[in-house]
FIMAR-503092 format. One record per atom (N, C-alpha, C): x, y, z; residue in one letter. Coordinates in steps of 0.2 Angstrom, whole numbers, padded with zeros to 4 digits, always signed. Last residue first. Example, Ala and Ser with C-alpha at 12.3 -4.5 7.8 and 13.67 -1.06 7.14 Angstrom:
2
+0064-0011+0035s/+0068-0005+0036s/+0064+0000+0039s/+0066-0028+0039a/+0062-0022+0039a/+0066-0016+0039a/
//
This chain:
85
+0631+0630+0516t/+0635+0626+0511t/+0639+0630+0506t/+0625+0640+0524a/+0630+0636+0527a/+0634+0632+0522a/+0615+0645+0516q/+0620+0649+0517q/+0626+0645+0520q/+0606+0634+0516a/+0609+0636+0509a/+0615+0640+0510a/+0601+0634+0529a/+0605+0628+0526a/+0609+0630+0520a/+0594+0646+0529l/+0600+0645+0533l/+0604+0640+0531l/+0584+0644+0520p/+0589+0649+0518p/+0595+0648+0523p/+0582+0626+0517g/+0580+0632+0519g/+0585+0638+0518g/+0582+0615+0503l/+0586+0618+0508l/+0583+0625+0510l/+0570+0602+0499r/+0573+0609+0498r/+0577+0612+0504r/+0574+0585+0495p/+0571+0590+0500p/+0574+0597+0498p/+0570+0579+0478p/+0575+0580+0484p/+0572+0586+0489p/+0554+0571+0475a/+0559+0576+0474a/+0564+0577+0480a/+0552+0554+0472l/+0551+0559+0477l/+0556+0565+0475l/+0544+0547+0457r/+0550+0548+0462r/+0549+0554+0466r/+0534+0545+0448a/+0532+0543+0455a/+0538+0544+0460a/+0538+0548+0436w/+0533+0552+0438w/+0532+0551+0446w/+0547+0538+0433a/+0550+0544+0435a/+0545+0549+0438a/+0544+0522+0442p/+0543+0527+0437p/+0545+0534+0438p/+0555+0512+0450r/+0550+0517+0451r/+0550+0521+0445r/+0558+0495+0445s/+0560+0502+0446s/+0554+0506+0447s/+0555+0482+0442f/+0557+0483+0449f/+0560+0490+0450f/+0552+0482+0429l/+0547+0479+0433l/+0549+0481+0441l/+0562+0486+0421f/+0557+0491+0423f/+0552+0488+0428f/+0570+0475+0418g/+0572+0479+0424g/+0566+0484+0426g/+0568+0469+0406v/+0563+0468+0411v/+0564+0472+0418v/+0580+0472+0399r/+0574+0475+0397r/+0568+0474+0402r/+0592+0474+0413t/+0590+0471+0407t/+0583+0474+0405t/+0596+0480+0425g/+0600+0482+0418g/+0598+0478+0412g/+0591+0467+0434r/+0593+0474+0434r/+0598+0475+0428r/+0587+0454+0435v/+0584+0458+0430v/+0587+0465+0430v/+0594+0449+0447a/+0595+0446+0440a/+0593+0450+0435a/+0590+0458+0457r/+0597+0458+0455r/+0598+0455+0448r/+0576+0453+0458e/+0578+0460+0456e/+0585+0461+0454e/+0579+0440+0462a/+0575+0441+0455a/+0577+0448+0453a/+0584+0442+0474l/+0588+0438+0469l/+0585+0440+0462l/+0573+0448+0481l/+0579+0451+0480l/+0584+0448+0475l/+0564+0437+0480l/+0563+0444+0476l/+0569+0448+0476l/+0570+0427+0488t/+0568+0426+0481t/+0567+0433+0477t/+0570+0434+0500v/+0576+0432+0497v/+0575+0431+0490v/+0556+0435+0502v/+0560+0441+0502v/+0567+0439+0499v/+0552+0421+0502a/+0549+0426+0498a/+0553+0432+0497a/+0560+0415+0513l/+0560+0413+0506l/+0558+0418+0501l/+0554+0423+0524i/+0561+0423+0522i/+0562+0421+0515i/+0541+0418+0523t/+0542+0426+0523t/+0550+0426+0521t/+0542+0405+0525v/+0539+0407+0519v/+0541+0414+0518v/+0548+0405+0539a/+0551+0402+0533a/+0549+0404+0526a/+0537+0411+0546l/+0544+0414+0546l/+0548+0411+0540l/+0527+0401+0544a/+0526+0408+0541a/+0533+0412+0541a/+0533+0390+0550t/+0531+0390+0543t/+0530+0397+0540t/+0533+0394+0563w/+0539+0393+0559w/+0538+0393+0552w/+0519+0395+0565g/+0524+0401+0566g/+0530+0400+0562g/+0514+0383+0563p/+0512+0388+0559p/+0517+0394+0559p/+0523+0368+0562d/+0521+0373+0567d/+0520+0380+0562d/+0517+0355+0551g/+0522+0360+0554g/+0519+0365+0558g/+0510+0345+0545d/+0509+0346+0553d/+0514+0351+0556d/+0514+0345+0532p/+0507+0347+0534p/+0506+0348+0541p/+0526+0349+0524f/+0526+0349+0531f/+0519+0350+0533f/+0524+0349+0510l/+0530+0345+0513l/+0529+0344+0520l/+0512+0356+0508r/+0513+0349+0506r/+0518+0345+0509r/+0515+0368+0514a/+0509+0364+0516a/+0509+0357+0514a/+0526+0372+0508t/+0527+0370+0515t/+0521+0366+0517t/+0521+0375+0495l/+0526+0370+0496l/+0526+0367+0503l/+0511+0385+0498d/+0509+0378+0495d/+0514+0373+0496d/+0520+0395+0502r/+0515+0392+0507r/+0512+0386+0504r/+0528+0397+0491g/+0531+0394+0497g/+0526+0391+0502g/+0518+0402+0482v/+0522+0396+0481v/+0525+0393+0487v/+0515+0414+0489a/+0510+0409+0488a/+0513+0402+0486a/+0527+0420+0490m/+0524+0419+0496m/+0519+0413+0495m/+0530+0423+0476p/+0534+0418+0480p/+0531+0416+0487p/+0518+0432+0475l/+0519+0426+0471l/+0524+0421+0474l/+0518+0443+0484f/+0512+0438+0484f/+0514+0432+0480f/+0528+0452+0482f/+0529+0448+0487f/+0524+0442+0487f/+0529+0463+0473a/+0529+0456+0470a/+0530+0451+0475a/+0528+0475+0480l/+0524+0474+0473l/+0524+0466+0471l/+0536+0474+0491y/+0529+0476+0492y/+0525+0474+0485y/+0549+0472+0486i/+0546+0467+0491i/+0539+0468+0491i/+0551+0483+0478v/+0552+0477+0475v/+0548+0472+0480v/+0550+0493+0488l/+0545+0493+0482l/+0545+0486+0479l/+0561+0491+0496s/+0554+0490+0499s/+0549+0489+0493s/+0574+0493+0494r/+0571+0488+0490r/+0564+0487+0492r/+0579+0501+0504r/+0579+0503+0497r/+0576+0499+0492r/+0577+0493+0515g/+0573+0499+0514g/+0573+0501+0507g/+0587+0483+0514l/+0580+0481+0512l/+0576+0487+0511l/+0598+0490+0517m/+0598+0487+0511m/+0591+0486+0509m/
//
């Protein structure tokens, strides 16, 4: 599931990560850095997946979709694979 949404996570990760980092720094100033990083990462990824789901099919859905010019072409079948089908 996350592999299909990697573009969403890659492009917009910085915003919820920055907000989460600031919130955890204010709420837990003496918190363990490892657990804080894990919590911020999980929060950011879940937030992005929910945001992508919320805007899917709307006018702003283009923010989370790959443009047509950047899509990968389907793999070509070799002569032996074409005969088998």
